[in-house]
DRENVEX-13375 format. One line per field, with one value per residue (C-alpha): residue number from 1; residue in one letter; x, y, z. Coordinates in Angstrom, 2 decimals. Layout:
# residues N
i = NUM/...
aa = a/...
u = X/...
v = Y/...
w = Z/...
//
This chain:
# residues 20
i = 1/2/3/4/5/6/7/8/9/10/11/12/13/14/15/16/17/18/19/20
aa = x/x/x/x/x/x/x/x/x/x/x/x/x/x/x/x/x/x/x/x
u = 3.26/4.89/6.20/2.75/1.11/4.10/3.38/-0.14/0.51/2.70/0.04/-2.54/-0.33/0.26/-3.58/-4.52/-1.80/-3.23/-6.91/-6.14
v = -13.81/-10.84/-9.58/-9.82/-7.65/-5.17/-4.55/-4.22/-1.77/0.35/0.21/1.54/4.35/5.23/5.15/7.26/9.78/10.08/10.45/12.98
w = 3.13/4.73/1.42/-0.01/2.93/2.65/-0.97/-0.09/2.55/0.08/-2.67/-0.02/1.22/-2.35/-3.34/-0.01/-0.99/-4.54/-3.20/-0.54
//
């Protein structure tokens, strides 16, 4: 489950960087 959240955090950061 920790790996899943880690991936979610990476994807969230990537999306935020893209939309900024």
